[in-house]
N, C-alpha and C positions, 0 to 999 in steps of 0.2 A: 504494500500500500504506500502511496505517495500523496503529495499535495493535490494532484489532479483528482484523485479519488475522493479526498475530503471536499474539494470544491464541488464535485458532482452531487454529493449527498446534501450539501447545504444549499446548492443552487447559486453559487457565485463563481467567480473566476479564480484560477490558480494564483493570480497576482494578489487578489484579496486575501486568500489564505496566507500567503507569504507575508503580507503586511501585518496581519494579526500576529503571526508567529514572531515577527521581529519588532513588535511593540509599536507599530506606526499608529499615529492618531488620525490618519486619513480615512479610516473605516468607521462607519456609523456604529455607535455602541451596541445597538441591538443585533447588528450583523456580526460584530466581533464576538459577542456573547454566544451566538449560535455556533460559530466556528469553534470556539474554545470548548463548548459542550460536546460537540462531535469528536473533537480531538481527544478529549478526556474519556468519552465512552469507548472509543476504539483503541485507546492506549497508544496513540500515534506519537512517534518520536521523529522529529525532522532530521534530515541529514545535515549536520552542522558543517561538514566539509563543503557541501554544495553551496550552503549559505555564505560561507567565507569567500568562495570563489566569485559568487555573484555580487556580493555587497562590499567585499574588501574588509569585512569585520567578522571576527570569530565569536563575539559575545563572551569572550573569556579574558580575564585579567590574571596576570602572573603575580605570585607572591613568593619572595625569597627571604627566608629567615635564617639566622645563624645557628640557633640551638633549640630544637624542639623539646629538650628536657627542661628548659627554663620556663616556668609557668607563665611568665609574662607573655610569651609568644603564642601559646595555645589560647590564652585569654584574649589576645588581640585577634587571633585567627577566628575565634568563635564570633566575635562582633563583626569582623570584616565579612565573613561568609554570610552572616545574617543580612547584612546590607546588600550584598550581591544578589542573594536569592530574592529579596524584596524588589530588586530592580531587574529581575530576569537575566542575571549575568551568571557566568560560571567562573570557577577559580582553578588555576593550576599552581600547586604549591611545590616548593623545593627548599631543601635545607643545605647550608654550606658547612656546618660544623666547624666554622672558623678557618676553613681551608680555601685558599685562592683557587686551586684547581677545581674544587667543587662549585665555586661560584661561576667559573667559566663554563662548566658542564651545565649548570642550571640555566644560564643565559642561552646556551645553544638549544636546550629543550624548549625554552620560551619562543625562540625564533622559529624552530621547526613547527611548533603548534600555532604559529601566527597569532599570538595573543595581541589584544588591543592595547595593552600597556602593562608595565611591570612596577609593582611596589617592592622596593629593595630595602629591607630592614637590617641588612647585614652591616656590621661596623667596618669590615674590611672591604675597601672599595678599590678595584683595579681599573685604571684608565682604559685598558684594552676591552674589558667587558662592557663598560659604559659606551665606548665608541661603537661597539658592534650593534648595540640596541639603537643608538642614535642614527647610525649609518643606514639601518633598515627601517628608519622612521617609526620606531616603536617608542611611544612616550614612556619616560622613566621618572619615577618619583622616589627620592631617597629619604632616609631618616637622619635628620640632624647633621647632614653634611655641610649645609649652609652655602652651597654653591649651586647656581642655576645657569642655564644657557639654553640654546635651541633644543627643544625636545627634552629638557631636563628641569624638573621642578624639585622642591625640597620641602619636607615638613619639619620645621625647626621646633625643638623642644626648648621652652623657656625655663631653663634650669635655675636661672637667677631668682625668679619669684619665690619658688619653694625653698631654695637654699638660704635666702635671706630670712625667711620665716623660721627655718630650723636653727640658724645661728642666733637669731634674736631670742628664740625660746630657750636655747641652752644657756645663753648669757643671763637670762632672767632667773634661771635655776642656780646660778652661781658658777657656771663652768667658764673658765678662761683658757684652760689647756685642752684644746680640741684637736683631735686627729682626723685623718681621712684615709680610707682604703678605696683606691680607685679601681677602674677596670684594667684591661690589658694595656700595656704601654704602647705609645705611638699609634693609637687608634683615635679617630676623630671624635667620636662620642665621648670617650674617656677624657680627652683633653678638655672638651667643653664643660663637662661636669666638674673636673678638678679646678678649672679656671673660675667657675661660678663659686666654688667653695672659697677660693682665695679672695675673690672680690667681696664676698659676704663678710669674711673675717676682717678685711680692711674697713668696710663700711661701718662695722660695729666696734672698730678700734681694738681689735684683738690681735695679739702677736701670733704670727705663723711660725711654728717650729717644724722645719722640714724633716726632722727626725720622726715626727708624728705622722708623716705621710708615707703610705705604702701602696704597692701595686698588687692587685688581685687578678682574677681572670673571669669575673662575673659569675663564678660558681661557688658552691659551698666550700670546696677544698681551698680555693684561692683566698676566701675570706678567713677561713680557719688558720691557714698558714701565716697570713699577714697579721692577724690578731695575736698569734703566739709571738711574733717578732716584737710587737708593741708591748706585750706583757713582760718581756725580758729586758726592756729598757729600765735603767735605774730611775730616770725621770720619765714619767709616763703621762699620757693624756688621761683625763677623767671622762671624756666623752668622745665618741667616734661616729662620724658620718661615713656612709658607704655609697658606692656607685650604683648598687642595686640591692634588692631585698635578698637575693640569693647570697650575696657577699655578707650582708648583715646577719643572716641566719647561720652562716659558717662561723662568723665571729662569736655569736652567742654560744655556739657549740664549744668553741675553744675555751671561752670563759667558764663555762659550766665544768668542763673537764679539768681545768686548773683550780677549781674551787672558788671562783669569784661569783658574786651575785650581781644581777642586773635588775633594776637600776641602782642597787645599793653601792656597789664598787665602781661600776662603769655604766655609762649611758650609751645606748646604741640607737642610731637612726638610719633607716634604709632609704631606698628610692625605688619607686614603681607602684607600690601598694598592691602586690599580688594577694590573692585570696588566702594563701597559706599564712601570710603575715598576721592575720587576725586570729588564726587558730592556734599558733604556737604559744608557748609560755616562756617568758612574758610576751603578751601580744606586742607586735612591733610598731613603734612610732616610725612613720615613714613619710616620704614625699610622694604624693599621689599624682600619677600620670593617667588621667581618665581614659580608660580603654575604649569606650564607645565613641567618645569625641575624637580620639586619635584615629580610630578606624574610619569614622565619617570623613575626617579631613583627608585621609589618603584616598578614599573613594572620590571625593569631590575634586581633588587634584588630578586624578586620572581622567575623570569625566571632562574636566576643563581642557586638559591637554588633548583629548581625542577630538574635540570640536574643531580645532585648527592645528594640525601637526606642524605648521610652519611658524606658529606664534612662539614668542620667547617664553621660557619657563617662568614659573611664579614661585614665590616663597610664602609658605603657610606657617602659622605658629600655633602651638598648643601649650598652654600654661601648666604649671605644677603648683601644688599646695600642700601644706603640712597637715598630716593626720596624726593627732596626738592619741597614743595608747599608753602602754605600760613599760616600755623598755627605756624610757628616759626619765630621770628624776633629779632631785637636788644633789649638788656635789657634796662629797664628804671631805673633811679636812685632810685625811690621809687614806691611801688605798693599801690594803693588806692582802696577803695571800692566805686563803683558808686551807687548813689541812683536813683530812678525812674525819678526824675526831672533833671538828668544829672549832678548834683553836685557830688563832691567827699569828702569823709571824711576819716580820718585815720582808718585803719583796726582794728577790735575788736578781742580780744583773745577768747579762748574757753569759 
């Protein structure tokens, strides 16, 4: 069965059926409803390859993410797919696992499938991969890369708004020795968040101790390893901000294993506001990046780019805000290491 059969049953032309399938508003509502009813009754599925050849559009957007095990990305994916379904669009997803070769392979998959645009949430960005998409006139929207150009738009995260709220909050709790565990070194998103931390410290007239700044890898293990390094310092921070919630949860695990309490001995603030952060103990104070708004902005950017593929790219912005829970509290005069029997002793250096 094909569109001609559907057209005969409804009593319209094949072109009318095609317009209904492709969401055209040129068909009268009552006619469109009859076509959809027959399509549903007969469980008809159009040949998307034929549609792509005829109209130059596949009705599919590509999504490339770096790490499917990080809850932030499945939460984003859920919202993004919901928006696509609502707008009669499909999604082709790929993961890079932080490998540049995987990114190149993902881009090739997108080109072969002739997607209408690509949302790239990976932090590792290679010029060659971007050029391949732009050369083939496939609109690309990146995350917090902060560069735009022909066929290239960007959804910028306003790290500053949330970071300033976090530093002001910690200062109100008496913290002046504040550390930071970032993401992977020499990655654009990591740099933006670290710089936002430095600017916020300066704004609230707090001295930055670079010994309190460590690099993680956006995962539990990276946060745990970096927190252990901070624990071993003779002079240590009393509060730590992190590049994402996974890093913060890793830091919490390290503190628990070494016998420290949170927020009693150390205060921890994450970034992203993943659902897991509210469920752990203590619940995580964090900077919220609203997932639905983030997904909506990516979809809008892709739609805007598809209207005129010769138009210059645009920059879109999504803000962050502080969510106060239980992992941050007033500073203590001194920080002690707890032993298994509950006693305390002075901290040891590295």
